[in-house]
C-alpha positions, -999 to +999 in steps of 0.1 A: -342-702-158-352-669-143-359-685-109-326-703-110-305-671-113-327-649-092-305-653-060-274-646-080-289-614-096-301-602-062-266-608-047-249-590-076-272-559-073-267-558-035-229-559-039-229-531-065-251-509-043-229-514-013-198-506-033-214-475-048-222-462-013-189-472+002-166-444+015-135-464+014-125-459-022-091-446-033-103-409-036-121-408-003-107-387+025-124-391+059-136-358+074-111-360+102-082-360+077-094-329+058-073-300+069-094-270+081-095-239+059-066-216+067-080-186+086-047-168+094-016-154+078+018-142+091+038-111+085+060-101+067+040-107+035+071-107+013+108-108+022+113-074+005+090-046-004+097-010+006+070+016+002+041-008-003+009+003-020-025-015-024-056-005-043-088-025-047-110-024-078-140-047-083-129-080-067-092-077-071-064-060-052-034-045-070-001-042-052+032-025-059+064-014-041+098+001-047+120-020-069+146+006-077+149+000-115+114-011-126+077-010-116+058-042-110+021-049-102+008-079-083-028-090-088-047-110-061-081-115-044-064-118-010-036-094+001-027-118+028-017-143+001+005-118-017+035-142-018+017-165-041+002-138-064+015-133-099+032-101-108+040-083-141+066-057-149+049-027-165+079-004-169+117-005-167+138+026-163+156+039-194+194+039-196+196+077-194+174+107-187+154+125-160+138+092-148+167+068-153+177+063-116+163+056-082+128+045-090+108+048-058+074+046-043+051+037-072+014+043-065-015+031-086-048+051-090-079+046-111-089+081-124-114+091-151-117+054-162-080+050-167-051+037-146-023+060-136+009+050-120+027+078-101+063+071-093+095+089-082+127+088-102+156+110-111+190+116-127+211+100-100+214+132-079+198+120-047+197+155-032+182+174-062+174+150-090+142+133-079+109+142-095+074+127-099+065+109-131+033+093-145+023+063-166-012+059-181-031+027-191-066+027-205-071-011-200-097-023-174-070-044-158-037-026-151-017-058-155-027-059-192-026-035-220+001-009-227+014+020-206+018+055-220+045+079-206+027+110-194+060+127-183+064+145-150+039+164-129+053+195-111+047+231-100+066+251-127+072+280-103+086+256-076+103+228-096+124+213-068+131+178-055+098+159-052+089+123-041+060+101-028+031+113-049-004+104-038-039+115-049-072+122-030-105+138-038-125+160-015-157+181-022-154+175-060-117+186-063-087+163-069-055+170-051-019+158-054+002+153-022+039+148-021+071+153-001+096+179-014+122+205-008+115+242-003+146+252-024+176+236-041+196+243-009+171+234+017+170+196+021+143+194+047+115+172+035+081+189+037+046+179+027+030+198-002-004+198-018-018+213-051-051+209-069-052+191-102-065+200-136-062+164-149-042+134-137-010+147-151-014+185-147-016+208-116-041+236-115-027+255-085+007+263-070+020+241-043+011+248-006+033+235+023+010+218+048+036+202+071+072+206+080+091+186+107+087+205+140+085+178+167+114+157+180+098+125+167+100+140+132+137+147+134+155+114+141+184+111+118+184+149+109+197+166+089+176+163+069+145+162+090+118+143+072+080+143+064+072+120+036+048+092+023+016+113+026-017+095+023-052+107+029-079+084+041-115+093+049-128+085+084-163+071+089-178+106+087-160+113+054-135+137+070-100+136+054-072+123+076-036+129+064-013+101+074+025+106+068+059+092+078+084+111+097+122+110+106+149+094+084+139+061+069+176+052+077+167+052+114+149+027+136+126+056+147+109+062+114+072+064+124+038+077+113+019+108+123-015+123+113-028+157+104-065+166+104-084+190+082-107+212+102-145+208+095-153+228+064-116+234+058-098+240+025-071+215+018-050+243+001-049+264+033-021+253+055-038+267+087-068+244+081-046+214+089-037+204+125-008+180+131-008+156+161+019+164+186+027+127+189+032+099+164+005+073+160+025+043+149+060+036+161+086+008+164+081-023+185+115-041+188+101-071+206+077-076+177+104-074+150+092-040+138+119-013+134+111+019+114+075+012+106+060+036+080+050+045+045+015+032+051-013+025+026-049+017+034-076-006+020-109-024+029-113-061+035-129-081+007-164-078+023-159-041+030-164-044+067-129-039+080-102-013+076-066-025+069-032-009+066-001-021+048+033-007+057+070-015+056+094-021+085+127-037+092+128-070+111+160-061+130+177-030+143+200-008+122+190-023+089+186+011+073+166+024+043+171-005+018+155-035+003+153-055+035+124-034+045+094-057+041+056-053+038+033-061+067-005-057+071-029-054+100-064-043+108-071-009+124-101+008+139-114+043+145-114+063+177-145+082+188-129+115+177-126+103+141-089+095+142-074+061+133-063+037+159-034+018+144-024+001+176+011-013+175+030-032+148+019-069+150+046-095+158+062-111+128+059-148+121+028-149+143-007-159+131-030-130+123-067-135+114-072-129+077-093-100+065-131-106+065-143-121+033-110-137+022 
């Protein structure tokens, strides 16, 4: 009996082996039909997003921008894929009070093992009502847990209009930077700095470190504008102050830099030297009008420096929600200053950050 069925058994086993090794089943996709891994992205990242901010902690990036009536945080491992990232609303403006109107420029920082969200809001008086407020969260992930209202941060002796708070640390001291008015009547936007006792309290009086002096800082004046201050460290660890200048309602909103001298004290105005020319300006043929309010971050593998900023995609679009976020890589000049190049063209492939 065994001999009789041996040819049949052999044929059956051969057929099963061939079928098992076959690459023509319903789930098989020939290599030539597998799409290559996407290696590029296009700007803008979102259709709307004034005053963008990005911070990286561990393997995640957290993003936020001006929403006007609330604060949201996006969480992603790839900033270039921001459009598909989930977001959560962490705070909504109250109906009345000192922070009930015009919620602008939220900026997230991880300080003393807690998250702090600095934001601008006011009473509705655009000229004098805006101040800087703080939220605190002790969760490891800022998109979870609860936020505690830490009130406002201000210089009691000079409690005037203040927006665009940012934080940096240098030589063991933490500093607050912001844009503000010298008096109730003087509407020129200047850059101020003060040292910090803790994340919600200043330990020094404010010091003015920049006021609009050059023509490129005065488009749309009055008022002339310096705002959106951010400090990044160059490869040698030297602080570089990046700021935006001219009215955001103009197409000539741009970015400038100011350098702290070697061994300088951030609280001494004379220790800062502002560049006579802007370092990042409009590029109409690339769909970039009024580029500014930059923030800075490393690629996922830590090898590249990237900037995120907002701009309008067409002329005369003003200072509203149509401003959209874009990102691009930048390098460093031999003298330790950043080389931002020019705004990249919208709707054109850009190579993703290394490590995405």
